BAKE-984766 format. One record per atom (N, C-alpha, C): y, x, z; residue in one letter. Coordinates in steps of 0.2 Angstrom, whole numbers, padded with zeros to 4 digits, always signed. Each point is the difference from the previous one (the first is absolute). Layout:
residues N
YXZA
...
This chain:
residues 385
-0005+0005+0002X
+0006-0006-0003X
+0006+0006+0001X
+0003-0001-0005X
+0007+0004+0000X
+0007-0005+0003X
+0004+0004+0004X
+0004-0004+0005X
+0006+0001-0005X
+0004-0004-0003X
+0006+0002-0004X
+0005+0001+0004X
+0000-0001+0006X
+0006+0003+0005X
-0003+0003+0004X
-0006+0005-0001X
-0004+0005+0005X
+0004-0001+0007X
-0002-0008+0001X
+0000+0001+0010X
-0007-0005-0001X
-0002+0004+0007X
-0006-0006+0003X
+0000-0005-0002X
-0007-0001-0003X
-0003-0006-0002X
-0001-0005+0005X
+0004-0005-0001X
+0001-0006+0005X
-0006-0004+0001X
-0004+0002-0003X
-0008-0006-0001X
-0005+0006+0000X
-0007-0002+0001X
-0004+0004+0000X
-0001+0004-0012X
-0003+0005+0002X
+0000+0004-0004X
-0006-0005-0004X
-0004-0001+0002X
-0004-0006-0004X
+0003-0007-0003X
+0002-0002-0007X
+0005-0006+0000X
-0005-0005+0003X
+0003-0005+0003X
-0002-0007+0002X
-0002-0005-0007X
-0006-0002+0002X
-0007-0002-0005X
+0002-0004-0005X
+0006-0003+0001X
+0003-0004-0006X
+0003+0006-0005X
+0004+0004+0001X
+0002+0004-0006X
-0004+0004-0003X
-0006+0001+0005X
-0008+0003-0003X
+0000-0003-0005X
-0004-0008+0000X
-0001-0004-0005X
+0005-0001-0005X
+0008-0002+0000X
+0003+0002-0005X
+0000+0006-0006X
+0001+0005+0004X
-0001+0008-0003X
-0007+0000-0003X
-0006-0002+0003X
-0007+0000-0004X
-0001-0006-0004X
+0004-0006+0000X
-0001-0003-0005X
+0005+0000-0005X
+0006+0001-0002X
+0005-0001-0002X
+0002+0010-0005X
-0002+0003+0006X
+0002+0005+0000X
+0009+0004+0001X
+0003-0006+0000X
+0008+0000+0003X
+0002-0004+0004X
+0003+0001+0004X
+0003-0006+0005X
+0009+0001+0004X
+0003-0002+0000X
+0006+0000+0001X
+0000-0007+0007X
+0003+0003+0007X
+0001-0007+0007X
+0005+0004+0004X
+0003-0006+0004X
+0001+0002+0004X
-0005-0001+0005X
+0005+0005+0005X
-0006+0000+0008X
+0003-0001+0003X
-0002-0001+0007X
+0004-0001+0007X
-0005+0001+0004X
+0002+0007+0005X
-0003+0005+0004X
-0002-0008+0009X
-0005+0000+0001X
-0001-0004+0003X
+0002+0001+0006X
+0000+0007+0001X
+0004+0004+0009X
+0006+0000-0002X
+0004+0001-0005X
+0006+0002+0000X
+0005-0006-0003X
-0003-0003-0003X
+0005-0005-0005X
+0003+0003-0004X
+0001+0008-0002X
+0000+0002-0005X
-0002-0002-0007X
+0004-0002-0004X
-0001-0004-0008X
-0001+0007-0003X
-0005+0001-0006X
+0000+0005-0004X
-0002-0003-0008X
+0002+0004-0004X
-0005-0003-0007X
-0004+0008-0004X
-0005-0002-0001X
-0006+0001-0001X
-0001+0000-0008X
-0003+0007-0003X
-0001+0000-0005X
-0006+0003-0002X
-0005-0003-0002X
-0006+0004+0000X
-0005+0000-0006X
-0002+0006-0004X
-0004+0003-0005X
-0006+0003+0000X
-0003-0001-0006X
-0008+0004-0001X
+0002+0007-0003X
-0002+0006+0002X
+0001+0005-0003X
-0008+0001-0006X
+0001+0001-0005X
-0005+0000-0004X
+0000+0008-0004X
-0005+0005-0001X
-0001+0004-0005X
-0005-0001-0002X
+0000+0002-0005X
-0006+0000-0008X
-0001-0010+0003X
+0003-0002+0002X
-0003-0008-0002X
-0004-0001+0007X
+0002+0005+0004X
-0006+0003+0009X
+0004-0003+0004X
-0002-0006+0004X
+0006+0000+0005X
-0002+0005+0005X
+0007+0002+0000X
+0001+0010+0008X
+0004-0004+0007X
+0002-0005+0000X
+0005-0003+0004X
+0005-0006-0001X
+0000+0000+0007X
+0009-0005-0001X
+0005+0003+0002X
+0007-0003-0001X
+0007+0001+0002X
+0003-0007+0002X
+0000+0002+0006X
+0005-0005+0001X
+0007+0003+0002X
+0006-0004+0000X
+0006+0003+0002X
+0004-0007+0002X
+0004+0004+0007X
+0003-0007+0004X
+0005+0002+0002X
+0006-0003+0002X
+0006+0001+0003X
+0002-0006+0002X
+0004+0002+0004X
+0003-0006+0007X
+0005-0004-0003X
+0001-0005-0002X
+0006-0003-0001X
+0002-0006+0006X
+0001+0001+0004X
+0003-0001+0003X
+0004+0002+0002X
+0003+0004-0001X
+0007+0003+0001X
+0004-0003-0006X
-0002-0001-0005X
+0001-0003-0007X
+0003-0007+0003X
-0006-0003+0003X
+0001-0007+0000X
+0004-0001+0004X
+0005+0006+0006X
+0005-0002+0005X
+0003+0002-0003X
+0002+0003-0007X
+0005+0004-0003X
+0002-0008-0003X
-0006-0003-0004X
+0004-0007-0003X
+0000-0004+0004X
+0000-0001+0006X
+0001-0005+0005X
+0009+0001+0001X
-0001+0009+0001X
+0007-0002+0001X
+0004+0001-0003X
+0000+0000-0009X
+0004+0000-0004X
+0000-0009-0001X
-0004-0002+0001X
-0001-0008+0001X
+0003-0003+0003X
+0001+0004+0006X
+0008-0003+0006X
+0006+0002-0001X
-0001+0005-0003X
+0009+0001-0002X
+0000-0002-0005X
-0003-0001-0005X
+0004-0005-0007X
+0001-0010+0003X
-0005-0001+0005X
+0002-0007+0000X
+0005+0001+0005X
+0001+0005+0005X
+0007+0001+0004X
+0006+0001-0004X
-0001+0003-0005X
+0005+0002-0007X
+0001-0008-0001X
-0005-0003-0004X
+0003-0008-0003X
+0005-0003+0005X
-0003+0000+0006X
+0004-0005+0005X
+0004+0003+0003X
+0002+0007+0000X
+0008+0002+0000X
+0004-0002-0005X
-0003+0001-0006X
+0004-0001-0006X
+0001-0009-0002X
-0006-0003+0002X
+0003-0006+0002X
+0005-0004+0003X
-0002+0004+0007X
+0008-0002+0005X
+0005+0004-0002X
+0000+0006-0005X
+0007+0004-0001X
+0002-0004-0006X
-0004-0003-0004X
+0002-0004-0006X
+0003-0007+0004X
-0003-0004+0005X
+0002-0005+0002X
+0007+0001+0003X
+0001+0006+0006X
+0007-0001+0002X
+0006+0001-0005X
-0002+0005-0006X
+0005+0003-0004X
+0002-0007-0004X
-0005-0005-0002X
+0000-0007-0001X
+0006-0005+0003X
-0003+0000+0006X
+0006-0004+0004X
+0007+0003+0001X
-0001+0007-0002X
+0007+0004+0000X
+0005-0002-0003X
-0003+0001-0008X
+0002-0001-0005X
+0001-0007-0001X
-0003-0006+0003X
+0002-0006-0001X
+0004-0005+0002X
+0001+0006+0008X
+0007-0001+0005X
+0003+0001-0004X
+0003+0006-0003X
+0004+0004-0002X
+0003-0004-0005X
-0003-0003-0006X
-0001-0003-0005X
+0003-0009+0002X
-0004-0003+0005X
+0001-0004+0001X
+0006-0002+0004X
+0003+0004+0005X
+0007-0002+0003X
+0004+0001-0003X
+0002+0002-0005X
+0007-0001-0006X
+0000-0006-0005X
-0009-0002+0001X
+0001-0006-0004X
+0001-0005+0005X
-0003+0000+0008X
+0002-0005+0005X
+0006-0003-0002X
+0006+0008+0000X
+0007-0001+0003X
+0002-0002-0009X
-0001-0003-0003X
+0003+0000-0008X
-0002-0008+0002X
-0006-0001+0002X
-0003-0008+0002X
+0005-0004+0003X
+0003+0006+0006X
+0005-0004+0004X
+0008+0000-0005X
+0000+0005-0002X
+0005-0002-0002X
+0002-0005-0006X
-0005-0001-0003X
+0001-0006-0006X
-0002-0005+0002X
-0006-0001+0005X
+0004-0006+0007X
+0007-0002+0002X
+0002+0005+0001X
+0008-0001+0003X
+0005-0001-0007X
-0001+0001-0004X
+0002+0000-0007X
+0001-0007-0001X
-0007-0002-0001X
-0002-0008-0003X
+0003-0004+0007X
+0002+0003+0004X
+0003-0006+0006X
+0007+0001-0001X
+0003+0004-0004X
+0007+0000-0002X
+0003+0005+0006X
-0004+0005+0000X
+0000+0005+0004X
+0005+0006-0005X
+0003+0000-0004X
+0003+0005-0007X
+0001+0007+0002X
+0002+0000+0005X
+0001+0008+0004X
-0005+0005+0002X
-0008-0005+0001X
-0004+0006+0002X
-0003+0006-0008X
-0001+0003+0006X
-0002+0007-0004X
-0004+0002+0000X
-0006+0006-0002X
-0006+0003+0001X
+0003+0008+0000X
-0003+0003+0003X
-0002+0007+0001X
-0004+0003-0006X
+0006+0002-0002X
-0003+0005-0008X
-0002+0007+0002X
-0005+0003+0003X
-0002+0007+0001X
-0004+0002-0006X
-0002-0002-0006X
-0005+0005-0003X
+0004-0003-0008X
-0002+0003-0005X
+0001+0001-0006X
-0008-0004-0005X
-0005-0001+0005X
-0005-0005-0003X
+0002-0004-0003X
-0007-0004-0003X
+0000-0008-0001X
+0003-0005+0006X
-0001+0004+0007X
+0000-0006+0004X
+0008+0002+0003X
+0005+0004-0003X
+0005+0003+0000X
+0005-0002-0004X
-0003+0000-0004X
+0004-0006-0007X
-0003-0006+0000X
-0004-0002+0004X
+0002-0009+0001X
+0003+0000+0006X
-0002+0002+0003X
+0005+0003+0007X
+0009-0002-0001X
+0002+0002-0008X
+0005+0001-0002X
+0001-0004-0005X
-0002-0004-0001X
+0002-0006-0005X
+0000-0005+0004X
-0005-0002+0007X
+0002-0004+0005X
+0008+0000+0004X
+0001+0007-0001X
+0008+0000+0004X
+0005-0001-0006X
-0002+0000-0009X
+0004-0002-0003X
-0001-0006-0002X
-0005-0005+0002X
+0001-0007+0000X
+0004-0003+0002X
-0001+0004+0008X
+0006-0001+0005X
+0006-0001-0001X
+0003+0006-0003X
+0006+0001-0002X
+0003-0006-0005X
-0005-0002-0006X
+0002-0003-0003X
+0002-0006-0001X
-0007-0003+0004X
+0002-0008+0003X
+0006-0001+0006X
+0001+0008+0003X
+0004-0002+0004X
+0007-0002-0005X
+0002+0005-0003X
+0005+0000-0007X
+0000-0006-0002X
-0006-0003-0002X
-0001-0005-0006X
+0005-0008+0007X
-0004+0000+0007X
+0002-0006+0005X
+0008+0001+0001X
+0003+0008-0003X
+0006-0001+0003X
+0004+0000-0005X
-0002+0001-0007X
+0003-0004-0005X
-0001-0005+0000X
-0006-0003+0002X
-0001-0009-0001X
+0007-0004+0004X
-0001+0005+0008X
+0007-0004+0003X
+0006+0001-0003X
+0000+0005-0001X
+0008+0000-0002X
+0002-0004-0006X
-0006+0000-0006X
+0000-0008-0006X
-0001-0005+0002X
-0002-0001+0005X
+0000-0007+0003X
+0008-0002+0003X
+0003+0007+0002X
+0007-0003+0004X
+0006+0002-0006X
-0002+0004-0005X
+0003-0002-0006X
+0001-0004-0003X
-0006-0005-0003X
+0000-0005-0004X
+0003-0005+0005X
-0002+0001+0006X
+0004-0006+0006X
+0006+0001-0004X
+0005+0003+0001X
+0005+0003-0002X
+0005-0003-0006X
-0005+0003-0004X
+0001+0001-0009X
+0000-0010+0000X
-0006-0003+0004X
+0002-0008-0002X
+0004-0001+0004X
+0000+0000+0004X
+0005-0003+0007X
+0008-0001-0005X
+0003+0006+0001X
+0006+0001-0005X
+0002-0003-0006X
-0005+0001-0004X
+0002-0005-0008X
-0002-0006+0003X
-0004-0003+0004X
+0001-0008+0001X
+0003-0002+0006X
+0005+0003+0000X
+0003-0002+0006X
+0007+0001-0004X
+0001+0002-0005X
+0006+0002-0006X
+0000-0007-0002X
-0005+0000-0005X
-0004-0004-0004X
+0002-0008+0006X
-0002+0001+0003X
+0002-0008+0004X
+0007+0001+0003X
+0002+0003+0003X
+0008+0000+0001X
+0002-0002-0008X
+0001+0002-0003X
+0004+0001-0005X
-0003-0009-0004X
-0004+0000-0002X
-0001-0005+0001X
+0003-0008+0003X
-0001+0003+0004X
+0004-0006+0006X
+0007-0002-0001X
+0002+0007-0002X
+0007+0001+0000X
+0004-0005-0005X
-0006+0000-0005X
+0001-0001-0009X
-0001-0008+0001X
-0004-0003+0005X
-0004-0008-0001X
+0006-0001+0003X
+0004+0002+0006X
+0004-0004+0005X
+0008+0002-0005X
+0000+0002-0006X
+0005+0001-0002X
+0007+0005+0006X
-0003+0005+0001X
+0002+0002+0005X
+0005+0008-0003X
+0001-0001-0007X
+0004+0004-0001X
+0005-0001-0006X
+0008+0004+0001X
+0005-0001+0000X
+0001+0001-0006X
-0003+0004-0006X
+0001-0001-0004X
-0004+0000-0007X
+0003+0002-0005X
-0009+0000-0006X
-0001+0007+0002X
+0006+0005+0001X
-0003+0005+0003X
-0005+0002+0002X
+0000-0002+0006X
-0006-0001+0005X
-0005-0001+0001X
-0001-0006-0004X
-0006-0005-0003X
-0003+0006-0005X
+0004+0004-0004X
-0004+0004-0005X
+0000+0007+0003X
+0002+0001+0007X
-0004+0004+0005X
-0005+0000+0003X
+0001-0006+0003X
-0006-0003+0005X
-0007-0001-0006X
+0001-0002-0008X
-0006-0002-0004X
-0003+0007+0000X
+0007+0006-0002X
-0004+0007-0001X
-0003+0003+0005X
+0001-0003+0005X
-0002+0005+0008X
-0008-0004+0000X
-0001-0007-0001X
-0005-0004-0003X
-0006+0004-0004X
+0002+0001-0005X
-0001+0004-0005X
-0006+0005+0002X
+0004+0005+0002X
-0001+0008+0001X
-0005+0001+0007X
+0003-0006+0003X
-0006-0002+0006X
-0006+0000+0000X
-0002-0005-0006X
-0004-0003-0005X
-0004+0005-0001X
+0003+0002-0006X
-0006+0008-0005X
+0001+0005+0006X
+0000-0001+0006X
-0003+0007+0004X
-0005-0002+0003X
+0000-0008+0002X
-0006-0001+0002X
-0004-0002-0003X
+0002-0004-0005X
-0005+0004-0010X
-0003+0006+0001X
+0003+0004+0002X
-0004+0006-0003X
-0004+0002+0007X
+0003+0000+0006X
-0005+0001+0004X
-0006-0003+0000X
-0001-0007-0001X
-0004-0002-0001X
-0006+0000-0007X
+0004+0002-0004X
-0006+0005-0005X
-0002+0004+0001X
+0005+0006+0003X
-0005+0006+0002X
-0006-0001+0005X
+0001-0004+0006X
-0003-0001+0004X
-0008-0005-0002X
+0001-0005-0007X
-0004+0000-0005X
-0006+0004-0002X
+0005+0007-0005X
+0001+0005-0004X
-0009+0003+0005X
+0002+0002+0006X
+0000+0004+0007X
-0009-0004+0001X
-0001-0006+0000X
-0005-0003+0002X
-0006-0001-0004X
+0005+0000-0009X
-0007+0002-0002X
-0002+0005-0003X
+0004+0005-0001X
-0002+0007+0004X
-0005+0000+0003X
+0001-0002+0007X
-0005+0003+0004X
-0009-0005-0001X
+0003-0003-0002X
-0009-0006+0000X
-0001+0002-0007X
+0003+0006-0006X
-0003+0001-0006X
+0000-0004-0003X
+0006-0005-0001X
+0001-0004-0007X
+0006+0001-0003X
-0002+0005-0005X
+0008+0000-0003X
-0003+0002-0008X
+0003-0003-0003X
-0004-0002-0005X
+0005+0006-0008X
-0005+0003-0001X
+0003+0006-0007X
-0001-0002-0006X
+0005+0000-0004X
+0000-0002-0006X
+0002+0004-0005X
-0006+0004-0004X
+0000+0006-0003X
+0002-0003-0007X
+0004+0007-0001X
+0004-0003-0009X
+0005+0007-0001X
-0001+0001-0007X
+0005+0005-0001X
+0007-0001+0002X
+0002+0008+0004X
+0008-0002+0002X
+0004+0005-0005X
+0006-0003-0003X
+0004+0005+0001X
+0003+0002+0007X
+0000+0006-0001X
+0004+0001+0010X
+0006+0000-0001X
+0005+0003-0007X
+0005+0000+0000X
+0004-0009+0000X
-0003-0005-0004X
+0002-0004+0003X
+0000-0004+0006X
-0005+0000+0002X
+0001+0001+0008X
+0004+0000+0006X
+0002+0009-0004X
+0005+0003+0006X
+0009-0005-0003X
-0001-0002-0005X
+0005-0001-0005X
+0001-0010+0006X
-0004-0001+0000X
-0001-0007+0003X
+0001-0002+0006X
-0002+0006+0003X
+0001+0001+0006X
+0009+0003+0004X
+0000+0004-0005X
+0006+0002+0000X
+0006-0006-0002X
+0001-0003-0002X
+0003-0008-0002X
-0001-0003+0005X
-0004-0001+0006X
-0001-0006+0002X
+0002+0004+0007X
+0004+0005+0001X
+0001+0004+0006X
+0009+0000-0001X
+0002+0001-0007X
+0006+0002-0002X
+0006-0003+0005X
-0001-0008+0001X
+0006-0001+0002X
+0002+0001+0007X
-0006+0002+0001X
-0002+0001+0010X
+0003+0008-0001X
-0001+0004-0003X
+0003+0009-0001X
+0007-0002+0001X
+0002-0004-0007X
+0008-0002-0001X
+0002-0001+0006X
-0001-0005+0004X
+0003-0003+0006X
+0005+0006+0006X
-0007+0005-0004X
+0000+0008+0006X
+0004+0004-0003X
+0000+0000-0007X
+0003+0004-0004X
-0002+0006+0000X
-0008-0002-0001X
-0005+0006-0003X
-0003+0000-0009X
-0001+0006+0000X
-0001+0000-0007X
-0009+0000+0001X
-0005-0001-0003X
-0005-0001-0003X
-0004+0001-0006X
-0001+0006-0002X
-0004+0004-0006X
-0008-0002+0000X
-0002+0004-0005X
-0004+0002-0004X
-0002+0006-0003X
-0004+0005+0002X
-0002+0004-0004X
-0009+0000-0001X
+0000-0003-0009X
-0006-0003-0002X
-0004+0008-0005X
-0003+0002+0002X
-0003+0007-0005X
+0000-0005-0006X
-0001+0001-0007X
+0001-0001-0006X
-0008+0000-0002X
+0000-0005-0003X
-0008-0004-0004X
-0005+0000+0005X
+0002-0001+0007X
-0004-0003+0006X
-0006-0006-0003X
-0006+0003+0002X
-0007-0005-0002X
+0002-0005+0005X
-0003-0005-0004X
-0004-0005+0005X
-0004+0000+0006X
+0000-0005+0005X
-0004+0001+0005X
-0003-0005-0001X
-0007+0001+0001X
-0002-0005+0003X
-0001-0004+0008X
+0003-0006+0000X
+0004-0002+0008X
+0000-0007+0002X
+0004-0001+0005X
+0002-0008+0001X
+0008+0000+0000X
+0001+0002-0006X
+0009-0002-0001X
+0004-0003+0007X
+0000-0006+0003X
+0003-0003+0002X
-0001+0005+0008X
-0007+0001+0004X
-0001+0004+0005X
+0006+0009+0000X
-0002+0003-0007X
+0005+0004+0000X
+0007-0002+0002X
+0004-0004-0007X
+0005-0003+0004X
+0002-0003+0006X
-0005-0001+0004X
+0001-0003+0008X
-0001+0007+0004X
-0003+0005-0001X
+0002+0006+0000X
+0006+0005-0002X
+0001-0001-0004X
+0009+0003+0000X
+0004-0005+0003X
+0001-0007-0003X
+0005-0001+0006X
+0002-0002+0005X
-0008+0002+0004X
-0001-0001+0008X
+0005+0009+0001X
+0000+0005-0004X
+0002+0004-0002X
+0008+0002+0003X
+0000-0003-0010X
+0009+0000+0000X
+0004-0003+0005X
-0005-0006+0001X
+0006-0005+0005X
+0000+0007+0007X
-0004+0001+0002X
+0001+0004+0009X
+0003+0006-0003X
+0001+0004-0006X
+0005+0005+0000X
+0008-0005+0000X
+0000-0005-0003X
+0007-0002-0003X
+0002-0002+0009X
-0005-0002+0003X
+0002-0002+0008X
+0001+0006+0003X
-0002+0006+0001X
+0000+0005+0002X
+0006+0005-0002X
+0002-0003-0006X
+0003+0006-0002X
+0008-0003+0000X
+0007+0004+0000X
+0005-0002-0001X
+0006+0001-0004X
-0003+0005-0001X
+0004+0002-0009X
-0003+0006-0003X
-0004+0001-0004X
-0003+0004-0006X
-0001-0001-0006X
-0005+0002+0001X
-0005-0003-0008X
-0009+0000+0003X
-0001-0005-0003X
-0007+0000+0000X
-0004+0001-0008X
-0007+0003+0002X
-0002+0000-0006X
-0009+0002+0000X
-0001-0005-0005X
-0005-0001-0002X
-0003+0006-0005X
-0007+0004+0001X
-0002+0003-0006X
-0007-0002-0002X
+0000+0003-0004X
-0010-0002-0004X
+0000+0004-0004X
-0007+0004-0001X
-0004+0006-0002X
-0006-0001+0001X
-0002+0002-0007X
-0009+0001+0001X
-0001+0007+0001X
-0006-0002+0002X
-0002+0008+0006X
-0009+0000-0001X
-0002+0002-0006X
-0006+0001-0001X
-0004-0009-0002X
-0004-0003+0005X
-0003-0005-0002X
+0004-0006+0007X
+0007+0003+0001X
+0004-0003+0002X
+0005-0001+0001X
+0006-0006+0001X
+0006-0003-0001X
+0003+0003+0007X
+0006+0005-0001X
+0002-0002+0007X
+0006-0003+0001X
+0002-0003+0005X
+0008-0005+0002X
+0003+0003+0007X
+0007+0002-0004X
+0002+0002+0009X
+0006-0002+0000X
+0002-0001+0004X
+0008-0008+0004X
+0002+0005+0003X
+0007+0003+0000X
+0002+0002+0003X
+0008-0003+0002X
+0002+0004+0007X
+0004-0005+0000X
+0005+0004+0005X
+0008+0000+0002X
+0004+0005+0002X
+0005-0002+0008X
-0008-0006+0004X
+0002-0004+0004X
+0000+0006+0007X
-0002-0002+0005X
+0001+0002+0007X
-0006+0005+0001X
-0007-0001-0003X
-0005+0003-0001X
-0005-0002+0007X
-0005+0005+0003X
-0004-0005+0005X
-0001+0006+0002X
+0000+0001+0007X
-0003+0004+0005X
-0005+0003-0002X
-0003+0006+0003X
-0006+0003-0003X
-0005-0002+0004X
+0001-0003+0007X
-0005-0003+0007X
-0003-0005-0004X
+0007-0004-0005X
-0004-0006-0001X
-0003+0000-0006X
-0001+0005-0003X
-0001-0002-0008X
-0006+0001-0001X
-0008+0002+0004X
-0005+0000-0001X
+0000-0009+0002X
+0002-0004+0002X
+0003-0008+0003X
+0001-0005-0004X
+0002+0002-0004X
+0004-0005-0007X
-0003-0007+0000X
-0005+0006-0004X
-0003-0007-0004X
-0008-0004+0004X
+0001+0001+0009X
-0002-0003+0002X
+0001-0008+0001X
-0005-0006+0001X
+0002-0006+0002X
+0005-0001+0006X
+0006-0004-0002X
+0002+0002+0007X
+0006+0004+0002X
-0001+0006-0003X
+0005+0006+0003X
+0009-0002-0005X
+0001+0003+0005X
+0011-0002-0002X
+0001+0006+0001X
+0004+0003-0005X
+0003+0009+0004X
+0010-0005+0002X
+0001+0001+0003X
+0007-0002+0004X
+0000-0008+0002X
-0005-0002+0002X
-0003-0005+0002X
+0006-0006+0000X
+0007+0003+0004X
+0005-0007+0002X
+0007+0001-0009X
+0000+0005-0002X
+0001+0001-0006X
-0002-0005-0007X
-0010+0001+0000X
-0003-0003-0005X
+0000-0008+0003X
+0001-0002+0008X
+0001-0008-0003X
+0006-0001-0002X
+0006+0003+0002X
+0005-0003-0004X
+0001-0001-0006X
-0005+0008-0004X
+0002-0003-0007X
-0007-0007-0001X
-0004-0001+0006X
-0003-0005-0003X
-0009+0001-0001X
-0002+0006+0001X
-0005+0006-0001X
-0007-0004+0006X
-0007-0001-0003X
-0003-0002+0005X
-0005+0005+0002X
+0002+0006-0005X
-0009+0006+0002X
-0006-0001-0006X
+0003-0005-0004X
-0006-0002-0003X
-0001+0003-0009X
+0008+0002+0000X
+0000+0000-0008X
-0004+0008-0001X
+0001+0004+0003X
-0004+0007-0001X
-0006+0000-0001X
-0001-0003+0006X
-0010-0003+0002X
-0001-0003-0005X
+0002-0007-0005X
-0001-0002-0004X
-0002+0006-0008X
+0007+0003+0000X
+0001+0005-0005X
-0008+0004-0001X
-0002+0002+0006X
-0006+0005+0002X
-0006-0004-0004X
+0001-0005+0003X
-0010-0005-0001X
+0001+0000-0007X
+0005-0003-0003X
+0000-0001-0008X
-0001+0005-0004X
+0003+0009+0001X
-0003+0004-0004X
-0005+0002+0001X
-0004-0002+0007X
-0006+0000+0001X
-0004-0003-0004X
+0001-0005-0001X
-0002-0007-0003X
-0002+0004-0009X
+0006+0003-0002X
+0000+0000-0005X
-0002+0007-0001X
-0003+0003+0003X
-0006+0006-0002X
+0007+0005+0001X
+0005+0001+0005X
+0003+0006-0001X
+0004+0002+0005X
+0004+0005+0003X
+0002+0001+0007X
+0009+0002-0002X
+0002+0000+0006X
+0006-0001+0002X
+0002+0004+0006X
+0006+0005-0001X
+0001+0006+0004X
+0008-0001+0002X
+0002+0004+0008X
+0008-0004-0002X
+0002+0009+0001X
+0007+0001+0000X
+0002+0005+0003X
+0008-0001+0001X
+0003+0005+0004X
+0004-0004+0002X
+0005+0006+0007X
+0006-0003+0001X
+0002+0007+0003X
+0007-0004+0003X
+0001+0000+0007X
+0005-0001+0003X
+0007+0003-0001X
+0000+0008-0002X
+0006+0003+0000X
+0000+0000-0008X
-0004+0001-0004X
+0004+0000-0006X
+0001-0008-0001X
-0004-0005+0002X
+0004-0008-0003X
-0007-0001-0005X
+0000-0004-0003X
-0004-0003-0003X
-0009-0001+0001X
-0005-0003-0004X
-0006-0004+0001X
-0001+0001-0007X
-0006+0004-0001X
-0006-0003-0006X
-0007-0002+0001X
+0000-0003-0005X
-0008-0003+0002X
-0002+0003-0007X
-0006+0001+0001X
-0003+0005-0007X
-0007-0005-0002X
-0001-0004-0005X
-0009-0003+0000X
-0002+0003-0006X
-0007-0002+0000X
-0006+0001-0006X
-0001-0005+0001X
-0002+0001-0009X
-0005-0006-0002X
-0004+0000-0005X
-0006+0001+0001X
-0004+0000-0004X
+0002-0003-0009X
-0003+0004-0004X
+0003-0005-0006X
-0006-0004-0003X
-0007+0001+0002X
-0006-0005-0001X
-0001-0001+0008X
+0001-0001+0004X
+0000-0001+0006X
-0010-0003+0000X
-0003+0005+0008X
-0007-0006+0000X
+0001-0002+0009X
+0001-0006-0001X
+0004-0003+0004X
-0008-0003+0006X
+0003+0000+0006X
-0005-0003+0004X
-0004-0006-0001X
-0006+0000-0001X
-0004-0005-0002X
+0002-0006+0004X
+0001-0001+0007X
+0002-0003+0005X
+0007-0004-0003X
+0003+0002-0003X
+0009-0004+0000X
-0003-0007-0006X
+0002-0004+0001X
+0003-0005-0005X
+0002+0001-0008X
-0006+0001-0004X
+0005+0003-0007X
+0002-0006-0004X
């Protein structure tokens, strides 16, 4: 018997009968063996040895596998411990991350609920630039926009109340004077009638602007596309405001590029845009010239309306197209403004597929509106065409 480990045999040199039988019958065997005395585990391999087909002996090799089993048990234990530790670590990290992510989301939920209840001054603390931070900033922007809208709406309602009350008071008062014949001369009668006419026009304008704004908010703008000669539209618009300009001794001129191509658009809407801009220019100009320019830029037509009026403060310029916003509110009210004209202009320009911007300076004076309209527009499919 050969001991692979060169250790003392753990059992008798005579093989157990079962191994001998196996070796004699099969000429080869491999088995696990447990020493009954020590309980040690062995792996035993036996083979017959022949020389010239003559059996000369048997070789049995054995090795203790107890240590290997112990190592495997230890490895299994540490693997199991590692799995449990990794699971606990992952669970703890997941709880930490979920709380870190959910905490700002809970604050956002709280802020949005406050906003929904009317507390528009609620803000979310933004501490990151990731998606969560972007969402928080969007909520803050929404709060600001809603707050501005509520402020403007309150101001609009106050303005409308004042604008309606004033002409109605004039209409009622002077109508009573006329009906009771409380005028002394025909000249006074004409004056009273003129006041009633002007206040009626002012009231009609306010109602019309409110009606236009309501239609825009409901998406009920009807656009009739046709080939438009822009120079004809400009001429017609200038003619409509010429009397009002002459009353203030203002000159309204045009500068239109020769061979200006026709544009596919809604002529009445473009005229409404120009009419609002020219009336604003006349209202806020006391002297000088108002110029309407038009030229072709690649696939667009550019229209510019310049006046030599008082100008717009730089801090107000970004908001002039907002609904209900008015520059110099007290003066605008005296001029009959409602803060809706430029909002209507902006919305109409957008509906026609164009853009509008403004440049102005208080120091240099004057304001310029620049509009770009596509020659062949791709209009919003939601529009009623």
